[in-house]
C-alpha positions in Angstrom: -15.3 -23.9 -2.3 -18.9 -25.0 -1.8 -21.2 -24.5 -4.8 -25.0 -24.3 -4.6 -26.7 -27.6 -5.9 -29.0 -27.3 -8.8 -32.5 -28.5 -8.9 -34.2 -29.8 -12.1 -37.5 -28.4 -10.9 -36.1 -24.9 -10.0 -37.0 -21.8 -11.9 -34.4 -21.3 -14.6 -31.9 -18.5 -13.8 -32.6 -15.3 -15.6 -30.4 -15.0 -18.7 -27.4 -12.5 -18.2 -27.7 -9.1 -19.7 -24.2 -9.3 -20.9 -21.5 -11.9 -21.2 -17.8 -11.5 -21.2 -14.7 -13.7 -21.0 -13.7 -12.0 -17.7 -15.6 -9.8 -15.3 -13.5 -7.7 -12.9 -15.2 -6.1 -9.8 -13.2 -3.0 -8.7 -11.6 -0.4 -11.0 -8.6 0.6 -9.0 -5.1 0.1 -10.3 -5.3 -3.6 -9.6 -8.6 -4.3 -11.3 -7.6 -2.0 -14.3 -4.4 -4.1 -14.7 -6.3 -7.4 -14.6 -8.7 -6.2 -17.3 -6.0 -4.8 -19.4 -3.9 -8.1 -19.4 -6.8 -10.1 -20.2 -7.7 -7.8 -23.2 -4.1 -7.8 -24.3 -4.4 -11.6 -24.6 -7.5 -11.3 -26.7 -10.2 -11.9 -24.1 -13.2 -9.7 -23.6 -13.5 -8.0 -20.3 -15.8 -5.9 -18.3 -14.9 -4.0 -15.1 -17.4 -2.8 -12.3 -16.9 0.2 -10.1 -19.1 1.7 -7.5 -16.8 4.8 -6.8 -14.2 6.5 -8.8 -12.5 4.7 -11.5 -8.9 4.6 -10.4 -9.6 3.5 -6.9 -8.1 4.3 -3.5 -4.6 4.9 -4.7 -5.6 7.6 -7.1 -7.7 9.7 -4.9 -7.3 8.9 -1.2 -3.9 7.2 -0.8 -0.8 7.0 -2.8 -1.1 10.0 -5.0 -2.7 12.7 -2.8 -0.5 11.6 0.3 2.7 11.8 -1.8 1.6 15.2 -3.1 1.2 16.4 0.5 4.6 14.9 1.6 6.7 16.1 -1.4 7.0 19.7 -0.4 7.5 18.9 3.2 10.5 16.5 2.4 11.9 18.9 -0.2 11.8 21.6 2.4 13.6 19.3 4.9 16.4 18.7 2.4 16.7 22.3 1.4 17.0 23.3 5.0 20.0 20.9 5.2 22.0 22.9 2.5 23.7 26.2 3.2 22.7 29.1 1.1 19.0 28.3 1.2 18.2 29.7 4.5 16.2 32.7 3.3 14.3 30.5 0.9 13.4 27.8 3.5 13.1 29.6 6.8 9.3 30.3 6.6 6.5 28.0 6.7 5.1 26.2 3.6 2.3 27.7 1.7 -0.2 25.2 2.7 -2.9 26.5 0.2 -0.5 25.9 -2.6 0.4 22.4 -1.4 -3.3 21.6 -1.0 -4.1 22.8 -4.5 -1.2 20.7 -6.0 -2.6 17.7 -4.0 -6.1 18.5 -5.6 -4.6 18.4 -9.0 -3.0 15.0 -8.4 -6.2 13.6 -7.1 -7.8 14.9 -10.4 -10.2 17.1 -8.4 -11.7 13.7 -7.5 -13.0 13.3 -10.8 -12.4 10.1 -12.8 -13.0 11.2 -16.4 -9.4 10.6 -17.6 -9.2 7.1 -15.8 -12.6 6.1 -17.4 -11.2 7.2 -20.8 -8.1 5.1 -20.3 -10.3 2.0 -19.5 -12.4 2.6 -22.6 -9.1 2.8 -24.6 -8.2 -0.7 -23.7 -11.5 -2.1 -25.0 -12.7 -2.9 -21.5 -16.4 -2.3 -20.8 -17.0 -0.1 -17.7 -20.2 -0.9 -15.7 -20.9 1.8 -12.9 -22.6 0.5 -9.8 -22.1 -1.9 -6.9 -20.9 -5.4 -8.1 -21.9 -8.5 -6.2 -21.4 -12.2 -6.9 -24.7 -14.0 -7.9 -23.5 -17.6 -8.0 -20.9 -19.1 -10.2 -19.4 -16.9 -12.8 -22.2 -14.2 -12.4 -22.0 -10.7 -11.1 -25.0 -8.3 -10.6 -24.4 -4.6 -10.9 -26.7 -2.2 -9.0 -26.6 1.3 -10.4 -27.4 4.4 -8.3 -30.9 4.5 -9.6 -31.5 0.9 -8.5 -31.4 -0.7 -11.9 -29.7 -4.2 -11.8 -27.7 -5.6 -14.7 -26.5 -9.2 -14.7 -23.0 -10.0 -16.1 -21.8 -13.5 -16.9 -18.1 -14.6 -17.2 -17.2 -17.3 -19.6 -13.8 -17.8 -17.8 -13.2 -15.9 -14.7 -14.4 -13.3 -12.1 -11.7 -11.3 -10.4 -12.4 -9.6 -7.2 -10.2 -6.5 -6.8 -12.1 -4.5 -4.1 -9.3 -3.6 -1.8 -9.6 -2.6 1.7 -11.1 0.1 4.0 -10.0 1.7 7.2 -10.5 -0.5 10.3 -11.7 1.6 13.2 -11.6 0.3 16.8 -14.7 0.0 18.7 -14.3 2.6 21.3 -16.9 4.6 23.3 -17.7 7.9 21.6 -16.1 6.9 18.3 -19.1 7.7 16.2 -19.7 11.0 17.7 -16.0 12.0 17.5 -16.2 11.8 13.6 -12.6 10.6 13.3 -10.3 11.0 10.2 -9.4 7.8 8.4 -6.8 7.9 5.7 -9.3 9.1 3.3 -10.0 12.4 5.3 -6.3 12.8 6.1 -5.3 12.9 2.5 -8.4 15.0 1.2 -8.7 17.5 4.1 -9.4 21.2 2.7 -7.4 22.9 5.5 -4.6 22.4 8.1 -5.9 21.5 11.6 -4.3 23.4 14.4 -3.9 20.2 16.5 -3.9 16.9 15.0 -3.9 13.7 17.0 -2.7 10.5 15.0 -3.4 7.2 16.4 -1.3 4.4 15.0 2.4 4.0 14.3 2.3 2.3 10.9 2.9 3.7 7.4 -0.3 5.8 7.3 0.2 7.1 10.8 3.9 8.0 10.2 3.4 9.6 6.8 0.4 11.6 7.8 2.1 12.8 11.0 5.1 14.0 8.7 2.9 15.6 6.3 0.5 17.6 8.6 3.3 18.6 11.0 5.3 19.9 8.1 2.2 21.9 6.8 1.7 23.6 10.2 -0.3 21.4 12.5 0.8 20.5 15.9 0.8 16.7 15.7 0.6 14.2 18.6 1.3 10.6 17.5 0.0 7.9 19.8 1.5 4.4 19.2 0.3 1.4 21.1 3.4 -0.5 20.7 7.1 0.2 21.5 7.9 2.0 18.3 6.9 3.1 14.7 6.9 1.0 11.6 6.9 -2.4 13.5 7.1 -4.4 10.2 10.5 -3.1 9.4 14.0 -3.3 11.0 13.7 -1.5 14.5 16.1 1.3 13.5 13.7 2.5 10.7 11.0 3.4 13.3 13.6 4.8 15.7 15.0 7.2 13.1 11.6 8.4 11.9 10.4 9.0 15.5 13.5 11.1 16.2 13.0 13.1 13.1 9.3 13.8 13.9 10.2 14.9 17.4 12.9 17.2 16.0 10.2 18.7 13.7 8.1 19.5 16.8 5.8 16.4 16.9 4.9 14.9 20.3 5.5 11.0 19.7 4.3 8.9 22.5 4.7 5.1 22.4 3.1 2.5 24.7 -0.2 4.4 24.9 -3.7 3.5 23.9 -6.9 5.5 23.3 -9.8 4.3 25.6 -12.6 6.7 24.7 -13.3 9.8 22.6 -15.8 12.7 22.7 -16.3 15.8 20.5 -17.6 19.1 21.3 -17.4 22.7 20.0 -13.8 22.9 21.0 -12.6 19.7 19.2 -12.0 16.2 20.2 -11.0 14.8 23.6 -9.1 11.5 23.7 -9.0 9.7 26.9 -5.9 7.5 27.2 -5.2 4.3 29.1 -3.2 6.1 31.8 -6.3 8.2 32.6 -4.9 11.4 31.1 -6.8 13.2 28.2 -5.6 14.8 25.0 -7.3 17.8 23.3 -7.2 18.1 19.4 -9.0 19.7 16.6 -9.1 16.4 14.6 -8.1 12.8 15.2 -6.8 10.4 12.6 -7.2 6.8 13.3 -4.6 4.8 11.3 -5.1 1.5 13.1 -5.2 -1.2 10.2 -7.4 -2.2 7.2 -10.2 -4.6 6.6 -11.2 -6.3 3.4 -14.0 -4.7 1.4 -15.7 -8.2 1.0 -18.7 -7.6 3.2 -21.2 -6.9 0.5 -19.8 -8.9 -2.4 -22.3 -11.9 -2.5 -19.6 -14.2 -1.3 -22.2 -16.3 0.5 -23.7 -17.2 -3.0 -20.5 -19.2 -3.7 -19.9 -20.7 -0.3 -17.6 -18.1 1.1 -18.0 -16.0 4.2 -18.7 -12.3 3.8 -16.2 -9.9 5.2 -13.4 -12.4 5.2 -10.0 -12.0 3.6 -9.9 -14.2 0.4 -7.3 -17.0 0.4 -5.6 -17.6 -3.0 -2.8 -19.7 -4.4 0.2 -18.1 -6.3 -1.8 -17.7 -9.4 -4.3 -15.6 -7.4 -7.1 -18.1 -7.7 -9.4 -18.4 -4.7 -8.8 -21.7 -2.8 -11.4 -24.2 -3.9 -12.4 -22.5 -7.1 -11.5 -23.0 -10.8 -13.0 -19.7 -11.9 -12.9 -17.0 -9.0 -9.8 -14.8 -8.4 -9.0 -12.4 -5.7 -6.3 -9.9 -6.6 -4.7 -7.0 -4.5 -5.3 -6.1 -0.9 -8.4 -8.2 -0.4 -6.4 -11.3 -0.4 -4.1 -10.0 2.4 -0.8 -11.1 0.8 0.9 -7.7 0.5 -1.2 -4.5 1.1 0.6 -2.2 -1.4 -0.5 -0.8 -4.7 2.6 -1.8 -6.7 2.3 -5.4 -5.3 -1.3 -5.6 -6.1 -0.5 -4.4 -9.7 2.2 -7.1 -9.8 -0.5 -9.7 -8.8 -2.9 -8.3 -11.5 -0.4 -8.7 -14.4 0.1 -12.4 -13.3 -3.5 -13.0 -12.8 -4.6 -11.5 -16.0 -2.1 -13.6 -17.9 -3.0 -16.7 -16.0 -6.7 -16.3 -16.8 -6.0 -16.0 -20.4 -3.7 -18.9 -20.5 -6.2 -21.1 -18.8 -9.0 -19.9 -21.1 -6.8 -20.7 -24.1 -5.7 -24.1 -22.7 -2.0 -23.0 -22.5 0.3 -24.5 -19.9 1.3 -22.4 -16.9 4.7 -21.9 -15.3 3.8 -22.0 -11.7 7.1 -22.8 -10.2 9.0 -20.5 -7.8 9.7 -17.4 -9.7 7.7 -18.8 -12.7 6.0 -16.4 -15.1 2.6 -17.4 -13.6 3.4 -17.3 -10.0 3.3 -14.4 -7.6 6.5 -15.5 -5.8 7.5 -11.9 -4.9 4.5 -11.7 -2.4 6.4 -14.1 -0.3 10.1 -13.3 -0.9 10.6 -9.8 -2.4 8.0 -7.1 -1.4 9.4 -3.7 -1.8 8.1 -0.7 0.3 9.0 2.9 0.7 7.6 4.9 3.6 7.8 8.6 2.6 8.7 10.1 5.9 11.7 12.2 6.7 14.0 10.2 6.7 12.5 7.9 4.1 12.4 4.2 5.2 12.7 1.5 2.6 12.9 -2.3 2.6 12.6 -5.4 0.4 12.5 -8.9 1.5 13.0 -10.2 5.0 14.1 -8.4 8.1 16.9 -10.0 10.3 14.1 -11.2 12.8 11.9 -12.5 10.0 14.8 -14.4 8.4 15.9 -16.0 11.7 12.3 -16.9 12.5 12.1 -18.7 9.1 15.0 -20.8 10.0 17.7 -19.3 7.7 21.4 -19.1 8.8 21.9 -15.4 8.3 24.2 -12.4 9.0 23.1 -8.9 9.2 25.5 -6.2 7.8 25.0 -2.6 8.8 26.4 0.7 7.7 26.1 4.3 8.6 24.8 6.1 5.6 26.2 9.4 6.9 29.6 8.0 6.0 28.8 7.7 2.3 29.9 10.7 0.2 26.7 11.1 -1.7 24.8 11.2 1.5 26.9 14.0 3.1 26.5 15.9 -0.2 22.7 15.5 -0.1 22.2 17.2 3.1 24.2 18.5 6.0 23.8 16.6 9.2 22.6 13.5 7.2 21.3 10.6 9.5 20.6 7.2 8.0 21.4 3.6 8.2 21.6 0.6 5.8 21.3 -3.1 6.5 21.6 -6.2 4.3 20.6 -9.7 5.5 22.7 -12.3 3.9 21.8 -16.1 3.6 25.2 -17.6 4.6 24.5 -21.0 3.0 23.5 -19.6 -0.4 25.5 -16.3 -0.3 22.6 -14.2 -1.5 20.6 -11.4 0.0 17.4 -12.3 1.8 16.5 -8.5 2.7 17.8 -5.0 2.4 16.7 -1.9 4.4 17.8 1.8 3.7 16.6 4.5 6.0 17.8 8.1 5.2 16.8 11.1 3.1 16.5 10.5 -0.5 17.0 6.7 -0.3 13.6 5.7 -2.0 15.2 5.6 -5.4 17.9 3.2 -4.0 15.2 0.5 -3.5 14.8 -0.9 -6.9 18.5 -2.0 -6.9 17.9 -3.9 -3.7 14.7 -5.5 -5.2 16.5 -6.7 -8.1 19.3 -8.2 -6.0 16.7 -10.0 -3.7 14.4 -11.1 -6.3 17.1 -12.2 -8.7 18.9 -13.9 -5.9 22.2 -12.4 -7.2 25.2 -13.8 -5.5 27.2 -11.6 -3.2 30.3 -12.4 -5.3 28.5 -11.0 -8.5 27.3 -7.9 -6.6 30.9 -7.1 -6.0 31.1 -6.4 -9.7 28.1 -3.9 -9.8 30.1 -0.7 -9.3 28.2 2.2 -7.8 28.7 5.6 -9.3 30.8 8.2 -7.1 29.6 10.3 -5.5 26.1 8.9 -5.1 24.3 7.6 -2.0 24.2 4.1 -3.9 27.8 3.9 -2.9 26.4 2.4 0.3 26.3 -0.9 -1.7 30.1 -0.9 -1.8 30.5 -0.2 1.9 28.0 -3.1 2.8 29.9 -5.5 0.7 33.3 -4.3 1.9 32.0 -4.9 5.5 30.7 -8.3 4.7 33.9 -9.4 3.0 36.0 -8.0 5.7 
């Protein structure tokens, strides 16, 4: 990392207004955890936030989206059980669902989150944080007042990502939804077009279709959830269609326009689609464009490259933690990185040795080998580790073992007409699991057992002794192991 040269004749830099051991930019879950771990180790810490303390996850992503999805998934489960027809036959009370969503987003007020930061002994500075050279951060408040912070040991950038919108004719005038509008909308649109077949697209299509919108899901590729095993996207698409959504693959939007009747989308086959609102869920970009990266020799707007201690390449003081480093764009993975980064910063400050080997206490190994994810669609799609294609591409000698989840007693009891599938990818040379995928209603809570198996590199022979309770869906583990052993 290039540092600006100093000049003995230059005007001395202004003394900082405040000095801390650690300065964290971004008070989402990731930044909060970096500061908390540093404080727990006895370092002083400040955290800078320009929006709401608690970040994207608390107000526009994880919490409000799952609050929207919860009633939709519960109704789907209930409709699969005899005796509940009279209670589940009608539409959901969308007003009640949206009100509950509002409560989980704390009414988009951050008082409680700010109080929690204060309780840790971390000092909160509200305003826009920017690097101003080595170990310095300026904070510009809403009134224009600028405060300069200095860090004795480390600055951690935890600024996350924002929605990436394609450059299409008419985009600005169409006023599209991003994930923020999709999770905070105050009413159910009559017709909603969703562009993108990833996690956000699939989840929001599920939520708003379940709340009464007529959803059309437009996917440029051949299927949904392309980062998972192919059967995951196939089962989710089938379920969306059964719920009344129009799922189209192999189609792209080429232009948009909005008038008093709504939004018109022009598609690459020349046809048009009418909708009241359109959600673009077409990727994320790092929120690094206005962070002062140029003052420390880095390119504004770029993803930040880090090592497994989360320290930015070429630096001995700058860390990038969470989504802005592009390692694993998931809240829980960012918090995992934050716990490691906070401890690493403290150890380096105190001169303690680090354990940076694979699976060491100071190494974010899981970012490479054991990233868990739950997609809260109907059915839920969950995975950890490598898919079969990823394992083969990495050069492993592997075998995939599949099971129909409907054949497990616990799944049959969970819902009539249960549809789901499980796969484990076995490293044949080491006899351990490299990846596991579960797709089916109610499988989200199964994923931690798979994560432990993958991260712990538990031998298949030992897994045989981990007896699943009967009759639970987790009995699929036994079926997978029986199929593997033959």
